[in-house]
C-alpha positions in Angstrom: -68.6 55.1 30.5 -64.9 56.2 30.6 -63.4 58.4 28.0 -59.8 59.7 27.2 -59.5 62.9 25.2 -56.2 64.1 23.8 -55.3 67.7 22.9 -52.3 69.8 22.1 -51.2 68.5 18.7 -50.4 70.7 15.7 -47.8 71.8 13.2 -44.3 72.7 14.5 -40.9 73.3 12.9 -38.0 70.9 13.5 -36.4 71.7 16.9 -39.7 73.0 18.3 -41.9 71.9 21.2 -45.4 70.7 21.8 -47.2 69.6 25.0 -49.9 67.0 24.6 -52.6 66.4 27.2 -55.0 63.5 27.8 -57.9 63.8 30.3 -59.8 60.8 31.5 -63.4 61.2 32.6 -66.4 59.1 33.5 -67.0 56.4 36.1 -63.4 56.1 37.3 -62.3 54.4 40.5 -58.6 54.4 39.7 -56.2 54.5 36.7 -53.2 52.3 36.4 -50.3 52.9 34.0 -50.9 55.7 31.5 -49.3 55.6 28.1 -48.7 57.5 24.9 -48.6 55.7 21.6 -48.1 57.1 18.1 -48.8 55.9 14.6 -47.2 57.3 11.4 -48.7 56.7 8.0 -47.9 53.1 6.8 -46.3 52.2 10.1 -47.3 50.1 13.1 -48.5 51.9 16.2 -45.7 52.1 18.7 -45.4 52.7 22.4 -43.7 56.1 23.0 -43.9 56.6 26.8 -45.5 55.1 29.9 -45.9 56.3 33.5 -47.0 54.3 36.5 -49.6 55.4 38.9 -46.7 56.3 41.2 -45.0 58.5 38.6 -42.2 56.2 37.3 -41.6 56.9 33.5 -40.3 54.8 30.7 -39.6 55.8 27.1 -38.8 54.3 23.7 -35.1 54.9 22.9 -35.8 57.3 20.0 -37.4 59.9 22.3 -35.2 59.6 25.4 -33.9 63.0 26.5 -36.4 64.8 24.3 -39.8 63.8 25.6 -41.1 63.9 29.2 -44.3 62.1 30.4 -46.0 63.2 33.6 -49.4 62.8 35.2 -51.7 64.7 37.6 -53.7 62.0 39.4 -56.0 64.6 41.0 -57.0 65.7 37.5 -56.9 62.2 35.9 -54.6 63.7 33.3 -51.4 62.6 31.6 -49.1 64.9 29.6 -46.4 64.4 27.0 -43.9 67.3 26.8 -42.1 67.0 23.4 -38.9 69.0 22.8 -36.4 69.1 20.0 -39.0 67.6 17.7 -37.8 65.9 14.5 -39.7 65.2 11.3 -39.7 61.5 12.2 -41.9 62.3 15.2 -44.8 63.1 12.9 -47.7 60.8 13.7 -51.1 60.6 15.3 -50.5 60.4 19.1 -52.9 58.4 21.3 -53.2 57.9 25.0 -54.2 54.6 26.6 -54.8 53.4 30.1 -56.3 50.5 32.0 -59.1 52.0 34.2 -60.9 50.4 37.2 -64.4 51.7 37.0 -66.7 52.5 40.0 -68.2 49.0 39.4 -64.7 47.6 40.0 -64.3 46.3 36.4 -60.9 47.0 34.7 -61.3 48.2 31.1 -58.7 49.3 28.5 -59.5 52.7 27.2 -58.1 54.6 24.1 -58.3 58.2 23.2 -59.3 59.4 19.7 -55.8 60.7 18.8 -54.2 64.1 18.1 -52.1 64.9 15.0 -48.5 66.0 15.4 -46.7 67.3 12.3 -43.1 68.3 12.4 -42.1 70.1 9.2 -40.3 73.2 7.9 
């Protein structure tokens, strides 16, 4: 009933930039904190960035100063601007959010993921 769809991944050289987008759709009443996770081959999925419904961001130390999370509540969309990309940023990036549905039930929703590859 609620879906998150990511886009914007691709291949970029070290030092380059990408902007990821994640759009929520469906029977949405409200969205709480929106987050970006990533998972590299053979590694655990890790939280990269989070943003509250009021726009307050938090980041994992490894991306501070390079990544910026933002959201547009009117569009039910969260973004991740990634600058100064490094090979170690290579991963599948997922968005996630707790969503209150029109039926007033809170559900945890994940996107399908988008591949980011940083390589020369």
